[in-house]
N, C-alpha and C positions, 0 to 999 in steps of 0.2 A: 506494501500499499505505499503510496505517497501523496503527494500535494499537488494537483493539478490547480493552474490558475489560467482563466480564460477572460480575455476582456471582450466586451461584448456590444452592438448597438443596434436597434430593434429588433433582438433576438438572434441575430446571426454574429458568428463569434468573426471578430476583428485581428487576432493574436492568441498563442497560449505558450504556456512554460509548464515544465514539470520539475519541482524536485527544488525550486530556485525560494530556499525558507525565507534567506537574510532581504531578497530583494520583496517579497512577499510581507515581512515584516516592516521593512519600509515603508511599501507600499500602503499596507493598512495604517500605521500611523500617521498618513498624512492623509487619510479614506476624508472623500467630500461626504461623508454620512451617509448611513444605511438608505437603499432603496425602497424598501419595505419593512413594517416593523416586525419582527420578528423572526423576520431572515438576514443571514450574516452579505448576503449581495452588497457593496456599496458604490458608490462614485467616485471615478477616476476624474479629476478635475487638473488642471494646470498646477493650483497650490500642491495636490496629491506629489506631481511628479520633480517637484523644486524638495519635497523630504527625500527622494529617491536620491535626486541630484546630490542633496547633500551626503548621502551615504555612499554614493558611488567615490565623491571627490574624497572624503575620509579612505576609502578604500584603497582607492591609489596612491595617497599619503600614505597609509601603515603596509601597503606594498611594494614601497619606491618604484612603481609607474608614471613615468610623466604623461601628459593630457596627448599627446601626441602618440602614445600607444594605443590608444582607442580606435578600435575598429569601426570603421562605416559603413558596413555592410553586415546583415544577416543572411548567413546561408539558409537556403531550407530547412539542410539537416538539423539546423538548432533546435528546430521546436521538440523534435524528440530525443533531445539532449537531456539525461539524466543529472541535475546537476550535483547529484549527491558522488558521480564517478569522474567529477570534473573539479580540478583546480580552482579556489577561490581566485587567484590570479587570473586565470586564463577565463574564467566565466565576468569579471570585471571588465576586462577590454571590449566586450558585447553588451553592456549594459548600455553606455551612452546611444548607442546607435538606437537602443530599443527603446528608449525615454525622448530620442529624437522622431521615431516613427508615431509614437502615443501623442506626442504633444501636436505634432504636423495635423494627426486626425481629429484632435479636441478641440486644434483653431477654426477645423475647416467644418466640425459638425457638430459640436457642444460635448460634452463629458459621455465617458465610457462609464458602463458598468462592468464593476470586474466581479465574476462568480468562481467562486471556488470549494474543492474540496480535499479533503485529507483521508 
């Protein structure tokens, strides 16, 4: 069993991740509020992403990564990557691209909904 995180708009999945616990923790900490009472789905806003950016910056500093070591593209295989089997430093390098992708979608279409299961 693991942590599946999905980002949705109008019932359609826009993006998903598997077992990215630290990413999810920062995401939940920046939550834009629950979508429905008694459910754990929450809104993802630009303010939510700002919390993620802070986590990413701290992680880069802690791991000795410079901003130019961030990866600009998210490969298709990344969606099925199990973060439990990947080094934290390697995951961090992808996170700025994910935040940029989500931010672009939010700017164009409004907040996303984060649905998750563990």
